[in-house]
matplotlib code that plots the C-alpha trace (Angstrom):
import matplotlib.pyplot as plt

x = [-7.7, -4.0, -1.2, -0.2, -3.7, -4.0, -0.7, -1.9, -5.2, -3.3, -0.9, -3.8, -5.5, -2.3, -1.7, -5.3, -5.1, -1.8, -3.3, -6.4, -4.2, -2.0, -5.0, -6.9, -8.3, -7.8, -11.0, -11.7, -12.2, -11.3, -8.9, -8.6, -6.3, -6.5, -4.5, -1.7, 1.8, 2.9, -0.3, -0.9, -4.6, -5.2, -4.6, -7.6, -10.6, -13.5, -11.4, -10.4, -6.7, -5.8, -2.1, -1.5, 2.2, 1.7, -0.9, 1.5, 0.0, 2.1, 1.4, 0.4, -3.3, -6.7, -10.2, -12.6, -15.9, -19.0, -19.2, -15.6, -15.6, -18.4, -19.4, -15.8, -15.3, -12.6, -10.5, -6.9, -7.2, -4.6, -5.1, -2.6, -3.6, -2.3, -3.4, -5.2, -3.0, -5.6, -8.0, -5.8, -2.7, -2.3, -0.9, 2.7, 3.1, 4.6, 3.9, 1.7, 1.3, -0.1, -2.2, -4.0, -7.6, -7.8, -10.9, -14.2, -14.9, -18.6, -21.1, -21.7, -25.4, -25.1, -23.6, -25.3, -25.5, -23.5, -20.3, -17.3, -17.8, -21.5, -23.2, -21.9, -18.7, -15.3, -13.3, -10.1, -9.5, -5.8, -3.2, -1.4, 2.0, 0.3, -1.6, 1.6, 3.2, 0.8, -0.7, 0.0, -1.6, -2.9, -5.3, -7.4, -9.0, -7.6, -9.0, -7.4, -7.2, -7.0, -6.9, -7.0, -3.7, -2.1, -0.8, 2.8, 3.2, 6.2, 5.9, 2.8, -0.9, -1.7, -4.6, -5.7, -7.9, -10.8, -14.1, -15.3, -15.4, -18.1, -17.4, -14.2, -13.6, -10.6, -9.1, -7.3, -4.4, -1.5, -2.9, -0.9, -2.3, -5.9, -5.4, -8.9, -10.6, -13.4, -14.0, -12.4, -12.5, -11.1, -10.1, -9.4, -7.4, -10.6, -12.9, -13.2, -13.2, -15.7, -16.8, -16.6, -18.7, -17.7, -18.7, -17.4, -14.5, -11.7, -13.2, -14.5, -16.5, -17.1, -19.8, -17.7, -15.9, -12.2, -10.4, -7.6, -7.3, -4.5, -5.9, -5.5, -7.1, -8.0, -8.6, -9.7, -8.7, -11.1, -8.6, -9.6, -6.5, -7.0, -4.3, -4.4, -2.5, -2.0, -1.2, -0.4, -2.0, -0.7, -3.2, -2.1, -3.3, -5.3, -7.7, -5.8, -2.9, -2.0, -0.3, 0.9, 4.0, 6.6, 6.2, 2.6, 0.9, -1.2, 0.0, -3.4]
y = [187.1, 187.9, 185.5, 187.8, 187.9, 184.1, 183.7, 186.1, 184.2, 180.9, 182.5, 183.8, 180.4, 178.7, 181.3, 181.0, 177.2, 177.4, 180.0, 177.8, 174.9, 177.0, 178.1, 174.7, 173.7, 170.3, 168.2, 165.5, 161.9, 158.3, 155.7, 152.0, 149.8, 146.9, 145.0, 143.5, 144.7, 144.7, 146.4, 143.5, 143.3, 146.9, 146.2, 146.7, 148.5, 150.7, 153.2, 150.6, 151.2, 147.4, 147.2, 150.3, 150.3, 150.3, 153.0, 155.3, 155.1, 152.6, 151.4, 154.7, 154.6, 154.6, 153.5, 156.4, 156.3, 156.9, 160.5, 161.2, 158.9, 160.9, 158.1, 157.8, 161.5, 161.6, 158.8, 159.8, 162.7, 163.1, 163.6, 164.4, 162.6, 162.8, 161.0, 163.1, 162.9, 164.7, 161.8, 158.6, 157.2, 155.0, 157.9, 158.3, 162.0, 164.5, 162.3, 162.6, 160.7, 161.7, 159.0, 158.6, 157.7, 154.4, 152.5, 152.8, 151.7, 150.9, 151.2, 148.0, 148.1, 145.1, 147.7, 150.8, 153.7, 151.7, 151.4, 153.6, 154.0, 154.8, 157.9, 161.2, 159.8, 161.0, 157.8, 156.4, 152.7, 153.1, 150.6, 149.1, 150.7, 154.1, 153.6, 152.5, 155.9, 157.6, 155.0, 151.7, 148.8, 147.2, 150.1, 149.0, 152.4, 155.9, 159.4, 161.6, 165.1, 165.4, 167.8, 167.5, 168.4, 168.7, 165.4, 164.9, 162.2, 160.7, 160.6, 161.5, 160.7, 157.2, 155.8, 152.1, 150.8, 148.4, 147.9, 146.4, 147.2, 149.8, 150.9, 152.4, 152.4, 154.4, 154.3, 157.6, 157.3, 159.1, 162.7, 165.2, 168.5, 168.0, 164.2, 163.7, 164.0, 166.5, 165.9, 163.9, 163.6, 161.1, 161.6, 159.0, 159.4, 159.5, 161.4, 164.8, 165.2, 162.9, 163.9, 161.0, 160.3, 158.8, 155.1, 154.1, 155.1, 156.6, 154.9, 157.1, 155.8, 156.7, 155.0, 154.9, 152.4, 153.4, 150.1, 150.4, 154.2, 156.1, 157.9, 161.3, 162.4, 165.7, 165.9, 168.6, 168.1, 168.9, 171.7, 173.4, 172.6, 171.4, 169.3, 167.6, 164.3, 164.1, 160.8, 159.0, 155.7, 154.1, 152.5, 149.0, 149.2, 146.4, 146.2, 145.6, 147.9, 151.2, 154.2, 157.6, 159.7, 160.7, 164.4, 165.6, 166.0, 168.4, 171.1, 171.9]
z = [-18.7, -19.0, -18.0, -15.2, -13.8, -14.1, -12.2, -9.5, -9.0, -8.7, -6.2, -4.1, -4.2, -3.0, -0.2, 0.9, 1.1, 3.1, 5.4, 6.0, 6.9, 9.2, 11.2, 11.0, 14.3, 15.9, 16.2, 18.7, 17.6, 18.3, 16.8, 16.7, 14.5, 12.1, 9.5, 11.6, 12.5, 8.9, 7.6, 5.2, 6.2, 5.0, 1.3, -1.0, 0.7, -0.2, -2.2, -4.7, -4.4, -4.2, -3.3, -1.3, -1.9, -5.7, -5.4, -3.5, 0.0, 1.8, 5.4, 7.0, 6.2, 7.9, 7.3, 7.9, 9.7, 7.6, 8.6, 7.4, 4.4, 2.6, 0.2, -1.1, -1.8, 1.0, -0.6, -0.7, 1.8, 4.5, 8.2, 11.0, 14.2, 17.7, 20.8, 23.4, 26.5, 28.6, 28.2, 28.1, 29.7, 26.6, 24.5, 23.4, 24.3, 21.9, 18.8, 15.8, 12.5, 9.1, 7.4, 4.1, 3.8, 1.9, 3.3, 5.0, 8.6, 8.3, 11.2, 13.2, 14.0, 16.4, 18.7, 20.2, 17.7, 15.2, 17.3, 17.0, 13.2, 13.5, 12.1, 13.4, 14.9, 13.6, 13.9, 12.3, 12.1, 11.5, 10.2, 13.2, 12.3, 12.1, 15.4, 17.2, 16.4, 18.7, 21.1, 22.8, 21.0, 24.2, 24.6, 21.6, 21.3, 22.1, 22.1, 19.4, 18.0, 14.2, 11.4, 7.6, 6.0, 2.5, 1.1, 0.1, -2.5, -4.4, -8.2, -10.3, -10.4, -11.5, -13.4, -12.9, -15.7, -15.5, -17.2, -20.5, -24.2, -23.6, -20.1, -18.6, -14.9, -13.7, -10.2, -9.7, -7.3, -5.5, -5.6, -3.7, -2.3, -1.3, -2.0, -3.4, -6.8, -7.4, -11.1, -13.9, -17.7, -20.2, -23.9, -26.5, -29.6, -31.6, -29.1, -27.4, -23.6, -21.9, -18.4, -15.9, -12.8, -9.5, -9.4, -6.0, -3.8, -6.0, -9.2, -11.9, -14.9, -18.5, -20.6, -23.7, -25.9, -25.6, -26.1, -28.6, -28.2, -26.4, -23.4, -21.8, -18.5, -16.9, -13.2, -10.8, -7.2, -4.4, -3.6, -6.9, -9.0, -12.6, -14.5, -17.9, -18.1, -21.9, -23.7, -20.4, -21.6, -24.9, -27.4, -26.5, -22.9, -21.3, -18.4, -15.1, -16.0, -14.3, -16.0, -15.1, -15.1, -12.5, -12.5, -12.7, -9.4, -7.4, -5.1, -3.6]

ax = plt.figure().add_subplot(projection="3d")
ax.plot(x, y, z, "-o")
ax.set_aspect("equal")
plt.show()
C-alpha cells in the first residue's frame, strides 16, 4: 500500500468516526453519585487507575453499571450526560457534563432486579462534583440522557507497572480518542513483541520475565488506532512506577 493510500484510509476512518459522533443518539439512563464533595472517595476502583488525578482522569468520573462496564472493556471511555428535564424537577436545565469511566457500579441483589446498577440498566454512579453539574444533590437519583463521546486528554498515554519477576501487569491510562484499549503488546530490550491479554479493568498482562529490560509498548484503541510507544520505560524501572511521554496519544 502506498503512503498516499494509507493517509487516505486514515482520513476516511477519522471522518467516519467524527460523523458517527455527530449523529449519535441520546440514550435514556439514570444517575446517582458517590465519593463526597471533593471526589476523594472515587479514587481506585475496578479499572485499577488508583489515584485518578495521577492517571489523568481527575474528579469528573463515573462508575458504570454492569451493562455499560462490559467486564472492564469500557474503562477510560467518555460519556456526555445531561439531566432529563422532562422527567424530573431536580435537573439543572441547559447543562451537561462529560465524565470518564473509572469504576464499576455492581448490582445489589438485596434489591429488586439488582437495583439501579442491575443487569440491563444503563446507570452512572457519578462523582459528586460531576453530578452536581447537572442535578441537585438532594435528589439522590436523576433520570438522564447520555451518549458516548471522544475523550480529550492532557499529555500522553501512561503505563503503570506491577507484577513479579515472571509476570508483568500493566495499567494503561489516559487514552484520548475512544478512551479504551482494544489490544496491547510489550517488547523488552531482549525480546520481540509479546501480545498481552486483559487481566481486569484497564490492566493488561504478559506472562514474561522482563525485569531489568527497557520496555516498549504497542496499543490499539477500541477506535481502531494503533500506536507504538518505543523505549518509554528505562531498564532500571521498578514495580509500582508509572511511565509515559507527554506527546503520544490517540485521536480516535
